[in-house]
PDB file with one MODEL, atoms N, CA, C and O in Angstrom:
MODEL        1
ATOM      1  N   MET A   1       0.727  -0.713  -0.108  1.00  0.00           N
ATOM      2  CA  MET A   1      -0.074  -0.135  -0.044  1.00  0.00           C
ATOM      3  C   MET A   1       0.992   1.281   0.133  1.00  0.00           C
ATOM      4  O   MET A   1       0.573   2.409  -0.127  1.00  0.00           O
ATOM      5  N   ALA A   2       2.116   1.078   0.510  1.00  0.00           N
ATOM      6  CA  ALA A   2       2.877   2.626   0.659  1.00  0.00           C
ATOM      7  C   ALA A   2       3.239   2.761  -0.552  1.00  0.00           C
ATOM      8  O   ALA A   2       3.411   3.941  -0.855  1.00  0.00           O
ATOM      9  N   ASN A   3       3.529   1.619  -1.820  1.00  0.00           N
ATOM     10  CA  ASN A   3       3.760   2.041  -2.650  1.00  0.00           C
ATOM     11  C   ASN A   3       2.984   2.720  -3.708  1.00  0.00           C
ATOM     12  O   ASN A   3       3.507   3.348  -4.628  1.00  0.00           O
ATOM     13  N   TYR A   4       1.624   2.558  -3.525  1.00  0.00           N
ATOM     14  CA  TYR A   4       0.616   3.239  -4.017  1.00  0.00           C
ATOM     15  C   TYR A   4       0.510   4.655  -3.835  1.00  0.00           C
ATOM     16  O   TYR A   4       0.171   5.359  -4.787  1.00  0.00           O
ATOM     17  N   PHE A   5       0.785   5.187  -2.621  1.00  0.00           N
ATOM     18  CA  PHE A   5       0.891   6.266  -1.681  1.00  0.00           C
ATOM     19  C   PHE A   5       2.150   7.451  -2.069  1.00  0.00           C
ATOM     20  O   PHE A   5       2.109   8.682  -2.084  1.00  0.00           O
ATOM     21  N   SER A   6       3.505   6.262  -2.431  1.00  0.00           N
ATOM     22  CA  SER A   6       4.485   6.912  -3.131  1.00  0.00           C
ATOM     23  C   SER A   6       4.648   7.558  -4.373  1.00  0.00           C
ATOM     24  O   SER A   6       5.361   8.499  -4.720  1.00  0.00           O
ATOM     25  N   ILE A   7       3.775   6.800  -5.010  1.00  0.00           N
ATOM     26  CA  ILE A   7       3.683   6.836  -6.544  1.00  0.00           C
ATOM     27  C   ILE A   7       2.295   8.356  -6.680  1.00  0.00           C
ATOM     28  O   ILE A   7       2.253   9.322  -7.441  1.00  0.00           O
ATOM     29  N   ALA A   8       1.810   8.122  -6.100  1.00  0.00           N
ATOM     30  CA  ALA A   8       0.886   9.464  -5.965  1.00  0.00           C
ATOM     31  C   ALA A   8       1.269  10.605  -5.397  1.00  0.00           C
ATOM     32  O   ALA A   8       0.784  11.729  -5.530  1.00  0.00           O
ATOM     33  N   LEU A   9       2.326  10.182  -4.642  1.00  0.00           N
ATOM     34  CA  LEU A   9       2.891  11.525  -3.817  1.00  0.00           C
ATOM     35  C   LEU A   9       3.859  12.219  -5.050  1.00  0.00           C
ATOM     36  O   LEU A   9       4.017  13.408  -5.330  1.00  0.00           O
ATOM     37  N   ILE A  10       4.315  11.255  -5.536  1.00  0.00           N
ATOM     38  CA  ILE A  10       5.341  11.842  -6.917  1.00  0.00           C
ATOM     39  C   ILE A  10       4.798  12.254  -7.760  1.00  0.00           C
ATOM     40  O   ILE A  10       5.451  13.163  -8.272  1.00  0.00           O
ATOM     41  N   ILE A  11       3.392  11.985  -8.492  1.00  0.00           N
ATOM     42  CA  ILE A  11       2.919  12.941  -9.357  1.00  0.00           C
ATOM     43  C   ILE A  11       2.242  14.030  -8.839  1.00  0.00           C
ATOM     44  O   ILE A  11       2.200  15.028  -9.559  1.00  0.00           O
ATOM     45  N   THR A  12       1.610  14.079  -7.576  1.00  0.00           N
ATOM     46  CA  THR A  12       1.117  15.271  -7.225  1.00  0.00           C
ATOM     47  C   THR A  12       2.006  15.960  -6.862  1.00  0.00           C
ATOM     48  O   THR A  12       1.515  17.089  -6.833  1.00  0.00           O
ATOM     49  N   SER A  13       3.272  16.034  -6.485  1.00  0.00           N
ATOM     50  CA  SER A  13       4.020  16.702  -6.477  1.00  0.00           C
ATOM     51  C   SER A  13       4.816  17.361  -7.714  1.00  0.00           C
ATOM     52  O   SER A  13       5.258  18.508  -7.766  1.00  0.00           O
ATOM     53  N   ILE A  14       4.888  16.412  -8.644  1.00  0.00           N
ATOM     54  CA  ILE A  14       4.791  17.285 -10.214  1.00  0.00           C
ATOM     55  C   ILE A  14       4.056  17.931 -10.737  1.00  0.00           C
ATOM     56  O   ILE A  14       4.417  18.693 -11.634  1.00  0.00           O
ATOM     57  N   ALA A  15       2.970  17.844 -10.397  1.00  0.00           N
ATOM     58  CA  ALA A  15       1.632  18.308 -10.806  1.00  0.00           C
ATOM     59  C   ALA A  15       1.707  20.336 -10.176  1.00  0.00           C
ATOM     60  O   ALA A  15       1.548  21.445 -10.687  1.00  0.00           O
ATOM     61  N   LEU A  16       2.069  19.707  -8.716  1.00  0.00           N
ATOM     62  CA  LEU A  16       2.293  21.209  -8.023  1.00  0.00           C
ATOM     63  C   LEU A  16       3.108  22.127  -8.268  1.00  0.00           C
ATOM     64  O   LEU A  16       2.876  23.334  -8.192  1.00  0.00           O
ATOM     65  N   ILE A  17       4.533  21.393  -8.707  1.00  0.00           N
ATOM     66  CA  ILE A  17       5.733  22.494  -9.148  1.00  0.00           C
ATOM     67  C   ILE A  17       5.139  22.946 -10.490  1.00  0.00           C
ATOM     68  O   ILE A  17       5.322  24.089 -10.909  1.00  0.00           O
ATOM     69  N   ALA A  18       4.356  21.941 -11.216  1.00  0.00           N
ATOM     70  CA  ALA A  18       3.911  22.552 -12.924  1.00  0.00           C
ATOM     71  C   ALA A  18       3.078  23.788 -12.324  1.00  0.00           C
ATOM     72  O   ALA A  18       3.493  24.932 -12.509  1.00  0.00           O
ATOM     73  N   SER A  19       1.912  23.547 -11.610  1.00  0.00           N
ATOM     74  CA  SER A  19       1.004  24.650 -11.241  1.00  0.00           C
ATOM     75  C   SER A  19       1.774  26.296 -10.924  1.00  0.00           C
ATOM     76  O   SER A  19       1.603  27.385 -11.472  1.00  0.00           O
ATOM     77  N   ILE A  20       2.687  25.841  -9.759  1.00  0.00           N
ATOM     78  CA  ILE A  20       3.451  27.078  -9.286  1.00  0.00           C
ATOM     79  C   ILE A  20       4.587  27.882 -10.505  1.00  0.00           C
ATOM     80  O   ILE A  20       4.864  29.078 -10.603  1.00  0.00           O
ATOM     81  N   ILE A  21       4.972  26.956 -11.155  1.00  0.00           N
ATOM     82  CA  ILE A  21       5.794  27.491 -12.402  1.00  0.00           C
ATOM     83  C   ILE A  21       4.828  28.480 -13.053  1.00  0.00           C
ATOM     84  O   ILE A  21       4.794  29.699 -13.227  1.00  0.00           O
ATOM     85  N   LEU A  22       4.085  27.463 -13.329  1.00  0.00           N
ATOM     86  CA  LEU A  22       2.551  28.658 -14.682  1.00  0.00           C
ATOM     87  C   LEU A  22       2.209  29.551 -13.736  1.00  0.00           C
ATOM     88  O   LEU A  22       1.436  30.366 -14.239  1.00  0.00           O
ATOM     89  N   GLN A  23       2.482  29.849 -12.274  1.00  0.00           N
ATOM     90  CA  GLN A  23       1.729  31.177 -11.969  1.00  0.00           C
ATOM     91  C   GLN A  23       2.385  32.247 -11.844  1.00  0.00           C
ATOM     92  O   GLN A  23       1.897  33.344 -11.573  1.00  0.00           O
ATOM     93  N   SER A  24       3.631  31.982 -12.047  1.00  0.00           N
ATOM     94  CA  SER A  24       4.896  32.848 -12.207  1.00  0.00           C
ATOM     95  C   SER A  24       5.040  33.683 -13.749  1.00  0.00           C
ATOM     96  O   SER A  24       5.933  33.374 -14.538  1.00  0.00           O
ATOM     97  N   LYS A  25       4.038  34.771 -14.045  1.00  0.00           N
ATOM     98  CA  LYS A  25       3.536  35.510 -15.435  1.00  0.00           C
ATOM     99  C   LYS A  25       4.596  35.986 -15.852  1.00  0.00           C
ATOM    100  O   LYS A  25       4.927  37.105 -15.458  1.00  0.00           O
ATOM    101  N   GLY A  26       5.440  35.241 -16.793  1.00  0.00           N
ATOM    102  CA  GLY A  26       6.412  35.380 -17.596  1.00  0.00           C
ATOM    103  C   GLY A  26       7.714  36.301 -17.220  1.00  0.00           C
ATOM    104  O   GLY A  26       8.468  36.875 -18.005  1.00  0.00           O
ATOM    105  N   VAL A  27       7.753  36.278 -15.953  1.00  0.00           N
ATOM    106  CA  VAL A  27       8.989  37.126 -15.346  1.00  0.00           C
ATOM    107  C   VAL A  27      10.411  36.487 -15.366  1.00  0.00           C
ATOM    108  O   VAL A  27      11.492  36.957 -15.011  1.00  0.00           O
ATOM    109  N   GLY A  28      10.039  35.104 -15.961  1.00  0.00           N
ATOM    110  CA  GLY A  28      11.575  34.136 -15.886  1.00  0.00           C
ATOM    111  C   GLY A  28      11.666  33.343 -14.608  1.00  0.00           C
ATOM    112  O   GLY A  28      10.799  33.155 -13.755  1.00  0.00           O
ATOM    113  N   LEU A  29      13.005  32.888 -14.672  1.00  0.00           N
ATOM    114  CA  LEU A  29      13.260  32.192 -13.480  1.00  0.00           C
ATOM    115  C   LEU A  29      13.383  33.154 -12.460  1.00  0.00           C
ATOM    116  O   LEU A  29      12.768  33.084 -11.396  1.00  0.00           O
ATOM    117  N   GLY A  30      14.157  34.038 -12.764  1.00  0.00           N
ATOM    118  CA  GLY A  30      13.995  34.949 -11.587  1.00  0.00           C
ATOM    119  C   GLY A  30      13.013  35.267 -10.602  1.00  0.00           C
ATOM    120  O   GLY A  30      13.377  35.295  -9.426  1.00  0.00           O
ATOM    121  N   GLY A  31      11.420  35.593 -10.998  1.00  0.00           N
ATOM    122  CA  GLY A  31      10.462  35.333 -10.481  1.00  0.00           C
ATOM    123  C   GLY A  31      10.443  34.299  -9.546  1.00  0.00           C
ATOM    124  O   GLY A  31      10.009  34.492  -8.410  1.00  0.00           O
ATOM    125  N   LEU A  32      10.852  33.269  -9.899  1.00  0.00           N
ATOM    126  CA  LEU A  32      10.886  32.014  -8.778  1.00  0.00           C
ATOM    127  C   LEU A  32      11.617  32.014  -7.689  1.00  0.00           C
ATOM    128  O   LEU A  32      11.365  31.271  -6.741  1.00  0.00           O
ATOM    129  N   THR A  33      12.917  33.119  -7.717  1.00  0.00           N
ATOM    130  CA  THR A  33      13.457  33.045  -6.185  1.00  0.00           C
ATOM    131  C   THR A  33      12.966  34.372  -6.176  1.00  0.00           C
ATOM    132  O   THR A  33      14.057  34.929  -6.052  1.00  0.00           O
ATOM    133  N   GLY A  34      12.410  35.001  -6.201  1.00  0.00           N
ATOM    134  CA  GLY A  34      12.068  36.509  -5.669  1.00  0.00           C
ATOM    135  C   GLY A  34      12.873  37.631  -6.396  1.00  0.00           C
ATOM    136  O   GLY A  34      12.746  38.714  -5.824  1.00  0.00           O
ATOM    137  N   GLY A  35      13.436  37.654  -7.181  1.00  0.00           N
ATOM    138  CA  GLY A  35      14.131  38.289  -7.855  1.00  0.00           C
ATOM    139  C   GLY A  35      13.317  39.230  -8.884  1.00  0.00           C
ATOM    140  O   GLY A  35      13.932  40.126  -9.462  1.00  0.00           O
ATOM    141  N   GLY A  36      12.379  39.097  -9.044  1.00  0.00           N
ATOM    142  CA  GLY A  36      11.384  39.913 -10.340  1.00  0.00           C
ATOM    143  C   GLY A  36      11.110  41.111 -10.165  1.00  0.00           C
ATOM    144  O   GLY A  36      10.868  41.619  -9.070  1.00  0.00           O
ATOM    145  N   LEU A  37      11.125  41.711 -11.301  1.00  0.00           N
ATOM    146  CA  LEU A  37      10.987  43.319 -11.090  1.00  0.00           C
ATOM    147  C   LEU A  37       9.797  43.905 -10.226  1.00  0.00           C
ATOM    148  O   LEU A  37       9.729  45.077  -9.855  1.00  0.00           O
ATOM    149  N   ASP A  38       8.808  42.848  -9.944  1.00  0.00           N
ATOM    150  CA  ASP A  38       7.587  43.175  -9.869  1.00  0.00           C
ATOM    151  C   ASP A  38       7.258  42.830  -8.043  1.00  0.00           C
ATOM    152  O   ASP A  38       6.186  43.109  -7.506  1.00  0.00           O
ATOM    153  N   ALA A  39       8.423  42.191  -7.336  1.00  0.00           N
ATOM    154  CA  ALA A  39       8.441  41.936  -6.154  1.00  0.00           C
ATOM    155  C   ALA A  39       8.178  42.976  -5.451  1.00  0.00           C
ATOM    156  O   ALA A  39       8.969  43.909  -5.311  1.00  0.00           O
ATOM    157  N   GLY A  40       6.705  42.898  -4.790  1.00  0.00           N
ATOM    158  CA  GLY A  40       6.121  44.028  -3.907  1.00  0.00           C
ATOM    159  C   GLY A  40       5.423  44.754  -4.568  1.00  0.00           C
ATOM    160  O   GLY A  40       5.098  45.829  -4.065  1.00  0.00           O
ATOM    161  N   GLY A  41       4.975  44.425  -5.863  1.00  0.00           N
ATOM    162  CA  GLY A  41       4.331  45.999  -6.444  1.00  0.00           C
ATOM    163  C   GLY A  41       2.777  45.537  -6.136  1.00  0.00           C
ATOM    164  O   GLY A  41       2.432  44.917  -5.130  1.00  0.00           O
ATOM    165  N   VAL A  42       2.172  45.837  -6.883  1.00  0.00           N
ATOM    166  CA  VAL A  42       0.360  46.665  -6.732  1.00  0.00           C
ATOM    167  C   VAL A  42      -0.359  45.015  -6.747  1.00  0.00           C
ATOM    168  O   VAL A  42      -0.178  44.264  -7.706  1.00  0.00           O
ATOM    169  N   TYR A  43      -1.071  44.671  -5.697  1.00  0.00           N
ATOM    170  CA  TYR A  43      -2.005  43.661  -5.843  1.00  0.00           C
ATOM    171  C   TYR A  43      -3.160  43.711  -6.913  1.00  0.00           C
ATOM    172  O   TYR A  43      -4.050  44.562  -6.946  1.00  0.00           O
ATOM    173  N   THR A  44      -2.998  42.666  -7.772  1.00  0.00           N
ATOM    174  CA  THR A  44      -4.120  42.272  -8.866  1.00  0.00           C
ATOM    175  C   THR A  44      -5.086  41.324  -8.563  1.00  0.00           C
ATOM    176  O   THR A  44      -4.856  40.353  -7.843  1.00  0.00           O
ATOM    177  N   GLN A  45      -6.031  41.532  -9.019  1.00  0.00           N
ATOM    178  CA  GLN A  45      -7.430  40.787  -8.902  1.00  0.00           C
ATOM    179  C   GLN A  45      -7.201  39.611  -9.889  1.00  0.00           C
ATOM    180  O   GLN A  45      -7.037  39.686 -11.107  1.00  0.00           O
ATOM    181  N   ARG A  46      -7.223  38.656  -9.205  1.00  0.00           N
ATOM    182  CA  ARG A  46      -7.064  37.014 -10.473  1.00  0.00           C
ATOM    183  C   ARG A  46      -8.482  36.956 -11.250  1.00  0.00           C
ATOM    184  O   ARG A  46      -9.602  37.329 -10.903  1.00  0.00           O
ATOM    185  N   ARG A  47      -8.151  36.531 -12.077  1.00  0.00           N
ATOM    186  CA  ARG A  47      -9.677  36.362 -13.042  1.00  0.00           C
ATOM    187  C   ARG A  47      -9.150  35.402 -13.826  1.00  0.00           C
ATOM    188  O   ARG A  47      -7.947  35.203 -13.993  1.00  0.00           O
ATOM    189  N   GLY A  48     -10.185  34.712 -14.383  1.00  0.00           N
ATOM    190  CA  GLY A  48      -9.805  33.786 -15.575  1.00  0.00           C
ATOM    191  C   GLY A  48      -9.115  32.091 -15.078  1.00  0.00           C
ATOM    192  O   GLY A  48      -9.503  31.181 -14.346  1.00  0.00           O
ATOM    193  N   ILE A  49      -8.128  32.298 -15.798  1.00  0.00           N
ATOM    194  CA  ILE A  49      -7.502  30.866 -15.894  1.00  0.00           C
ATOM    195  C   ILE A  49      -6.729  31.310 -14.634  1.00  0.00           C
ATOM    196  O   ILE A  49      -6.735  30.466 -13.738  1.00  0.00           O
ATOM    197  N   GLU A  50      -6.168  32.277 -14.414  1.00  0.00           N
ATOM    198  CA  GLU A  50      -4.987  32.490 -13.229  1.00  0.00           C
ATOM    199  C   GLU A  50      -6.303  32.174 -11.886  1.00  0.00           C
ATOM    200  O   GLU A  50      -5.989  31.391 -10.990  1.00  0.00           O
ATOM    201  N   LYS A  51      -7.102  32.546 -11.868  1.00  0.00           N
ATOM    202  CA  LYS A  51      -7.924  32.036 -10.413  1.00  0.00           C
ATOM    203  C   LYS A  51      -7.822  30.836 -10.566  1.00  0.00           C
ATOM    204  O   LYS A  51      -7.032  30.211  -9.858  1.00  0.00           O
ATOM    205  N   VAL A  52      -8.766  30.054 -11.744  1.00  0.00           N
ATOM    206  CA  VAL A  52      -8.501  28.583 -11.572  1.00  0.00           C
ATOM    207  C   VAL A  52      -7.179  27.773 -11.496  1.00  0.00           C
ATOM    208  O   VAL A  52      -7.270  26.581 -11.202  1.00  0.00           O
ATOM    209  N   LEU A  53      -5.893  28.341 -11.747  1.00  0.00           N
ATOM    210  CA  LEU A  53      -4.964  28.167 -11.570  1.00  0.00           C
ATOM    211  C   LEU A  53      -4.597  28.154  -9.999  1.00  0.00           C
ATOM    212  O   LEU A  53      -4.063  27.217  -9.405  1.00  0.00           O
ATOM    213  N   PHE A  54      -4.979  29.336  -9.473  1.00  0.00           N
ATOM    214  CA  PHE A  54      -4.662  29.587  -8.204  1.00  0.00           C
ATOM    215  C   PHE A  54      -5.253  28.465  -7.146  1.00  0.00           C
ATOM    216  O   PHE A  54      -4.588  27.946  -6.249  1.00  0.00           O
ATOM    217  N   TRP A  55      -6.480  28.231  -7.404  1.00  0.00           N
ATOM    218  CA  TRP A  55      -7.055  27.297  -6.648  1.00  0.00           C
ATOM    219  C   TRP A  55      -6.880  25.564  -7.033  1.00  0.00           C
ATOM    220  O   TRP A  55      -7.049  24.736  -6.139  1.00  0.00           O
ATOM    221  N   ILE A  56      -6.626  25.259  -8.054  1.00  0.00           N
ATOM    222  CA  ILE A  56      -5.705  24.010  -8.077  1.00  0.00           C
ATOM    223  C   ILE A  56      -4.731  23.967  -7.417  1.00  0.00           C
ATOM    224  O   ILE A  56      -4.599  23.020  -6.642  1.00  0.00           O
ATOM    225  N   THR A  57      -3.866  24.841  -7.494  1.00  0.00           N
ATOM    226  CA  THR A  57      -2.391  25.130  -6.585  1.00  0.00           C
ATOM    227  C   THR A  57      -3.018  24.948  -5.077  1.00  0.00           C
ATOM    228  O   THR A  57      -2.352  24.284  -4.283  1.00  0.00           O
ATOM    229  N   ILE A  58      -4.061  25.414  -4.720  1.00  0.00           N
ATOM    230  CA  ILE A  58      -4.308  25.220  -3.080  1.00  0.00           C
ATOM    231  C   ILE A  58      -4.562  23.682  -2.993  1.00  0.00           C
ATOM    232  O   ILE A  58      -4.102  22.916  -2.147  1.00  0.00           O
ATOM    233  N   GLY A  59      -5.519  23.340  -4.207  1.00  0.00           N
ATOM    234  CA  GLY A  59      -6.052  21.556  -3.577  1.00  0.00           C
ATOM    235  C   GLY A  59      -5.000  20.931  -3.966  1.00  0.00           C
ATOM    236  O   GLY A  59      -4.784  19.963  -3.237  1.00  0.00           O
ATOM    237  N   LEU A  60      -4.119  21.078  -4.937  1.00  0.00           N
ATOM    238  CA  LEU A  60      -3.068  20.158  -4.997  1.00  0.00           C
ATOM    239  C   LEU A  60      -1.997  20.201  -3.724  1.00  0.00           C
ATOM    240  O   LEU A  60      -1.490  19.170  -3.282  1.00  0.00           O
ATOM    241  N   SER A  61      -1.772  21.277  -3.292  1.00  0.00           N
ATOM    242  CA  SER A  61      -1.003  21.498  -1.923  1.00  0.00           C
ATOM    243  C   SER A  61      -1.809  20.247  -0.482  1.00  0.00           C
ATOM    244  O   SER A  61      -1.267  19.438   0.271  1.00  0.00           O
ATOM    245  N   ILE A  62      -2.735  20.510  -0.601  1.00  0.00           N
ATOM    246  CA  ILE A  62      -3.645  20.014   0.224  1.00  0.00           C
ATOM    247  C   ILE A  62      -3.701  18.525   0.176  1.00  0.00           C
ATOM    248  O   ILE A  62      -3.743  17.817   1.182  1.00  0.00           O
ATOM    249  N   VAL A  63      -3.700  17.997  -1.327  1.00  0.00           N
ATOM    250  CA  VAL A  63      -3.609  16.578  -1.851  1.00  0.00           C
ATOM    251  C   VAL A  63      -2.302  16.102  -1.164  1.00  0.00           C
ATOM    252  O   VAL A  63      -2.315  15.183  -0.344  1.00  0.00           O
ATOM    253  N   PHE A  64      -1.150  16.775  -1.534  1.00  0.00           N
ATOM    254  CA  PHE A  64       0.285  16.749  -1.424  1.00  0.00           C
ATOM    255  C   PHE A  64       0.483  16.405   0.221  1.00  0.00           C
ATOM    256  O   PHE A  64       1.249  15.505   0.562  1.00  0.00           O
ATOM    257  N   PHE A  65      -0.291  17.217   1.230  1.00  0.00           N
ATOM    258  CA  PHE A  65      -0.258  16.947   2.487  1.00  0.00           C
ATOM    259  C   PHE A  65      -0.729  15.993   3.195  1.00  0.00           C
ATOM    260  O   PHE A  65      -0.235  15.531   4.223  1.00  0.00           O
ATOM    261  N   ILE A  66      -1.622  15.698   2.704  1.00  0.00           N
ATOM    262  CA  ILE A  66      -2.780  14.388   3.079  1.00  0.00           C
ATOM    263  C   ILE A  66      -1.889  13.234   2.572  1.00  0.00           C
ATOM    264  O   ILE A  66      -1.684  12.432   3.483  1.00  0.00           O
ATOM    265  N   LEU A  67      -1.292  12.895   1.406  1.00  0.00           N
ATOM    266  CA  LEU A  67      -0.673  12.054   0.985  1.00  0.00           C
ATOM    267  C   LEU A  67       0.289  11.960   1.547  1.00  0.00           C
ATOM    268  O   LEU A  67       0.527  10.773   1.770  1.00  0.00           O
ATOM    269  N   THR A  68       1.212  12.778   2.020  1.00  0.00           N
ATOM    270  CA  THR A  68       2.381  12.976   2.923  1.00  0.00           C
ATOM    271  C   THR A  68       1.980  12.056   3.982  1.00  0.00           C
ATOM    272  O   THR A  68       2.278  10.868   4.106  1.00  0.00           O
ATOM    273  N   LEU A  69       1.226  12.825   4.754  1.00  0.00           N
ATOM    274  CA  LEU A  69       0.690  11.899   6.034  1.00  0.00           C
ATOM    275  C   LEU A  69       0.247  10.484   5.953  1.00  0.00           C
ATOM    276  O   LEU A  69       0.560   9.677   6.828  1.00  0.00           O
ATOM    277  N   LEU A  70      -0.623  10.100   4.707  1.00  0.00           N
ATOM    278  CA  LEU A  70      -0.665   8.642   4.485  1.00  0.00           C
ATOM    279  C   LEU A  70       0.653   7.782   4.777  1.00  0.00           C
ATOM    280  O   LEU A  70       0.914   6.948   5.644  1.00  0.00           O
ATOM    281  N   THR A  71       1.432   8.354   3.627  1.00  0.00           N
ATOM    282  CA  THR A  71       2.868   7.382   3.150  1.00  0.00           C
ATOM    283  C   THR A  71       3.591   7.154   4.532  1.00  0.00           C
ATOM    284  O   THR A  71       4.018   6.049   4.869  1.00  0.00           O
ATOM    285  N   VAL A  72       3.709   8.485   5.434  1.00  0.00           N
ATOM    286  CA  VAL A  72       4.325   8.100   6.930  1.00  0.00           C
ATOM    287  C   VAL A  72       3.513   7.162   7.876  1.00  0.00           C
ATOM    288  O   VAL A  72       4.011   6.381   8.687  1.00  0.00           O
ATOM    289  N   MET A  73       2.186   7.361   7.643  1.00  0.00           N
ATOM    290  CA  MET A  73       1.692   6.549   8.778  1.00  0.00           C
ATOM    291  C   MET A  73       1.489   4.631   7.922  1.00  0.00           C
ATOM    292  O   MET A  73       1.041   3.609   8.444  1.00  0.00           O
ATOM    293  N   SER A  74       1.938   4.811   6.771  1.00  0.00           N
ATOM    294  CA  SER A  74       1.554   3.634   6.074  1.00  0.00           C
ATOM    295  C   SER A  74       2.897   3.035   6.093  1.00  0.00           C
ATOM    296  O   SER A  74       2.886   1.829   5.846  1.00  0.00           O
ATOM    297  N   ILE A  75       4.493   3.753   6.406  1.00  0.00           N
ATOM    298  CA  ILE A  75       5.605   3.032   6.184  1.00  0.00           C
ATOM    299  C   ILE A  75       5.720   2.871   7.656  1.00  0.00           C
ATOM    300  O   ILE A  75       6.270   1.810   7.952  1.00  0.00           O
ATOM    301  N   GLY A  76       5.279   3.782   8.915  1.00  0.00           N
ATOM    302  CA  GLY A  76       5.703   3.461  10.048  1.00  0.00           C
ATOM    303  C   GLY A  76       5.000   2.356  10.300  1.00  0.00           C
ATOM    304  O   GLY A  76       5.628   1.359  10.655  1.00  0.00           O
ATOM    305  N   GLY A  77       3.863   2.306  10.200  1.00  0.00           N
ATOM    306  CA  GLY A  77       2.757   1.158  10.896  1.00  0.00           C
ATOM    307  C   GLY A  77       2.945   0.006  10.543  1.00  0.00           C
ATOM    308  O   GLY A  77       2.225  -0.896  10.969  1.00  0.00           O
TER     309      GLY A  77
ENDMDL
END
């Protein structure tokens, strides 16, 4: 059973990484480390696909957290 959780955890982590990278709006790799020009700029309202991607990222992070707990409990027990 731990193998299934581990595989699901790997797939979820790849999807989570992809969704986070897609959220950095064309600022390049500098935006991922906080070196973008708009670091601390004006807050803008999320609309359309940005809003959907934001909620997908939150959902994936929750699934990642739950899968991590299940993996640890299945290996330890």
